[in-house]
C-alpha positions in Angstrom: 75.7 98.6 105.5 72.5 96.3 105.6 71.4 98.4 102.3 74.4 97.3 100.6 74.0 93.6 102.0 70.9 93.3 100.5 71.9 94.6 97.3 74.7 91.7 96.8 72.0 89.3 97.4 70.2 90.5 95.1 72.7 90.7 92.5 74.1 87.7 93.3 70.7 85.9 92.8 69.9 87.3 89.5 73.6 86.0 88.4 72.8 82.4 89.9 69.6 82.4 87.6 71.7 82.8 84.7 73.6 79.3 85.4 73.0 76.2 83.5 70.6 75.0 86.6 68.4 78.0 87.2 65.9 76.1 86.1 66.2 73.5 89.0 65.7 76.5 91.2 62.8 77.7 91.8 63.4 81.1 92.9 64.8 81.6 88.9 61.6 81.0 87.7 60.0 83.4 84.9 63.5 85.8 84.7 65.6 83.8 82.1 62.5 82.7 79.2 64.1 80.1 76.4 65.8 81.7 73.7 64.0 81.1 70.3 66.7 78.3 69.2 66.7 76.5 72.6 64.8 72.8 72.5 62.1 72.5 74.7 61.5 69.8 77.3 59.5 67.0 76.5 56.9 67.3 78.4 56.2 71.2 76.9 56.2 68.6 73.5 53.2 66.2 74.8 51.4 64.8 71.6 48.3 66.3 72.9 49.6 70.1 73.5 52.3 70.9 71.1 50.3 72.3 68.3 50.2 74.7 71.1 53.5 75.3 71.3 54.7 76.8 67.8 58.3 75.1 69.0 57.1 72.4 68.9 56.2 71.5 65.3 57.5 69.3 63.2 58.4 67.4 65.7 54.8 65.2 67.0 52.9 64.9 63.7 49.2 65.0 64.4 47.7 61.6 64.3 45.5 62.1 61.3 49.2 62.6 59.5 49.9 59.1 60.7 47.1 57.2 60.5 47.7 54.8 57.1 44.2 55.6 56.1 45.5 58.8 54.5 48.0 57.8 51.9 48.2 58.6 47.9 45.1 58.9 45.8 46.6 56.6 43.0 47.3 54.0 45.6 43.8 54.1 47.4 42.1 53.7 44.0 44.6 50.6 43.5 43.5 49.0 46.4 39.6 49.6 45.3 40.2 48.4 42.8 41.9 44.7 43.9 38.7 44.5 46.4 35.8 46.0 44.4 36.9 44.6 41.3 39.2 42.1 41.1 37.7 40.2 44.0 34.2 40.3 42.7 35.6 38.5 39.6 37.9 36.1 41.1 35.2 34.8 42.7 32.4 34.6 39.4 35.3 33.1 36.9 38.4 31.5 38.2 35.9 28.5 39.5 34.3 28.4 35.9 38.0 28.9 34.5 39.8 25.7 36.3 36.9 23.8 35.2 37.5 24.0 31.7 41.2 23.6 31.9 41.9 21.3 34.6 38.2 19.8 34.6 38.0 20.2 38.8 34.9 21.8 40.5 35.1 23.7 42.5 33.0 26.0 44.7 33.2 29.6 44.9 32.5 30.5 48.8 30.7 33.6 48.3 29.6 33.7 51.9 32.9 32.9 53.7 35.0 35.1 51.7 32.2 38.0 52.0 32.3 37.4 56.5 35.8 36.6 56.0 36.6 40.6 53.9 33.9 42.2 56.1 35.7 41.3 59.5 39.4 42.6 57.9 37.6 45.6 57.0 35.9 45.8 60.4 39.0 45.5 62.5 41.6 47.9 60.2 38.6 50.5 60.5 38.5 50.1 64.3 42.5 50.7 64.4 43.0 52.8 62.1 40.0 55.1 64.0 38.1 55.6 60.3 34.9 53.6 62.9 33.8 54.8 65.7 33.2 52.5 69.0 29.7 52.4 68.5 29.2 53.4 65.3 27.8 49.7 64.3 24.6 49.8 66.5 24.0 54.0 66.5 20.3 54.8 65.2 19.8 58.9 65.7 17.6 59.5 62.4 15.1 62.2 61.8 11.7 61.1 61.9 11.6 62.5 58.5 14.2 60.5 56.8 12.6 57.2 58.3 9.5 58.2 56.5 11.3 58.6 53.4 13.5 55.5 53.4 9.6 53.5 54.4 7.8 55.3 51.7 10.4 54.6 48.6 10.4 50.9 50.3 6.7 50.4 49.5 6.2 52.0 46.2 9.3 50.0 44.5 8.3 47.2 46.4 4.4 47.8 44.5 6.7 48.0 41.2 8.6 45.0 41.3 5.7 42.7 41.9 4.0 43.9 39.2 7.4 43.6 37.2 7.4 39.9 38.5 3.7 39.6 37.6 4.3 40.5 33.9 7.2 38.9 33.4 6.5 35.0 35.6 3.3 35.5 37.7 4.5 31.7 38.5 6.7 32.9 40.4 4.7 35.1 42.6 5.0 34.5 46.2 6.2 30.7 45.6 9.1 30.0 48.1 6.8 30.8 51.1 4.3 29.6 50.3 5.9 25.8 49.2 8.3 26.1 51.0 8.1 28.4 54.1 11.0 27.1 56.6 12.8 27.4 54.1 12.3 30.6 53.3 11.6 32.2 57.1 15.6 30.7 57.6 16.8 33.3 54.7 14.9 36.2 55.6 16.0 35.6 59.6 19.9 34.8 58.5 20.2 37.0 55.0 20.8 40.1 57.2 23.3 38.8 59.8 25.4 36.7 57.0 24.7 39.2 54.2 23.4 42.5 54.8 25.9 43.2 57.2 29.1 42.2 55.9 28.0 43.8 53.0 27.6 47.9 54.5 30.9 47.0 56.2 32.3 46.4 53.2 30.4 49.2 50.7 29.3 51.7 53.2 31.5 51.8 55.9 34.8 51.0 54.8 33.9 52.3 51.0 32.5 56.3 52.2 35.5 56.9 54.9 38.6 55.3 52.5 37.6 54.9 49.0 35.4 57.6 48.1 38.3 60.5 47.9 38.8 58.6 44.6 36.3 59.7 42.8 35.4 62.7 44.5 33.0 64.4 42.1 31.2 61.2 41.5 31.4 59.5 44.9 27.2 57.6 45.1 27.6 56.6 41.6 30.7 54.8 41.9 30.3 53.2 44.9 26.7 51.5 43.6 28.6 50.7 40.1 30.7 48.8 42.2 28.2 47.0 44.2 26.7 46.5 41.7 29.6 45.0 40.1 30.0 43.0 43.1 27.1 40.7 42.4 28.0 39.6 39.1 28.9 36.5 41.0 25.0 35.1 40.4 26.0 35.1 36.7 22.8 37.1 35.6 21.9 40.9 34.4 19.5 41.2 36.8 20.9 40.8 40.2 22.9 43.5 38.7 20.8 46.1 37.4 18.5 45.7 41.0 21.8 46.3 43.3 22.9 49.5 41.5 20.0 50.8 42.7 19.2 49.3 45.3 23.4 51.2 45.9 22.0 54.0 45.2 20.1 54.0 47.7 21.5 52.2 50.6 24.8 54.1 50.2 22.9 57.8 50.1 20.5 56.7 53.1 24.2 55.9 54.6 25.8 59.3 53.0 22.9 61.6 54.8 22.2 59.2 58.4 26.3 58.3 58.5 24.1 55.5 60.6 25.3 52.3 58.9 22.3 50.0 60.7 19.8 52.6 59.3 21.1 52.0 55.9 21.4 48.0 56.6 17.8 48.1 58.2 17.0 49.5 54.6 18.8 47.0 52.7 17.5 44.0 54.8 13.8 45.0 53.9 14.9 45.0 50.5 16.2 42.1 50.3 13.8 39.7 52.3 11.3 40.8 49.9 12.6 40.5 47.4 13.0 36.6 48.3 9.0 36.8 49.6 7.5 38.0 46.4 10.0 36.0 43.9 13.0 37.9 42.9 15.5 35.9 44.7 15.9 33.4 42.2 18.3 35.9 41.2 20.1 36.4 44.1 21.1 33.0 45.4 21.5 29.6 44.6 19.5 27.7 47.1 16.7 29.9 46.3 17.4 29.3 42.8 17.3 25.5 43.3 14.0 25.5 45.4 12.2 28.1 42.7 12.8 25.9 40.1 11.4 22.9 41.9 7.6 24.7 42.2 7.6 27.4 40.0 9.8 25.5 36.5 
């Protein structure tokens, strides 16, 4: 009789595990695995673990697919053209057109526009995950890359000094000699208000979002866009110098992944150009100073 009673209890227990409330009974765990058509519970389709559960595929798309940066190449190209071609063109040519048509003089406000655009780009990259926290200050670069960058800078500085001595010898170091305070102010302010915003726009944002528009030649395309940005100065020297500089700076960023490293290189070249005399082609304030001391 005892054996018959135990057998009946086991059968009743098994039958109980087939009821809709079986999953609430701890004794039924593992006895009735979910069928293929059953919908998984929310806990099983947790976004962090959904990729491991075949049943959850398609219910929780990965974060990368929800990233606004993952859009069509055509849309990215349009964004790229509007930002890197359209905006500099507006700053360069719209004020002159308004003055000719209506006789109203307005300033292009190049630096404020650059600062606002860089701030918007930085916030957008941080919110979409394109720019990691601390990436602006990361500076882990191999020693040989530092050596290559500095050697390239020294050779370029020697070449540019020689060219200016042949082109306009009266400009050589005229800026720091005749206006040392203004020169020092420019050298200190330039990396902060110009180099860093340009690095965010033309290296970090371009490389992380728009380089995919031209998968074959992103370095050349980025240098051309960087050169076009300097059309606001209305002289071919600025565009020519910045095309070569764009190649250097973007390549440094691509090799090291350090925005700070590429900005240091950019600042070296910029402060050198202001110091040696080429800065008259890049900043209207230095243009006035240079013309006053070396017409």
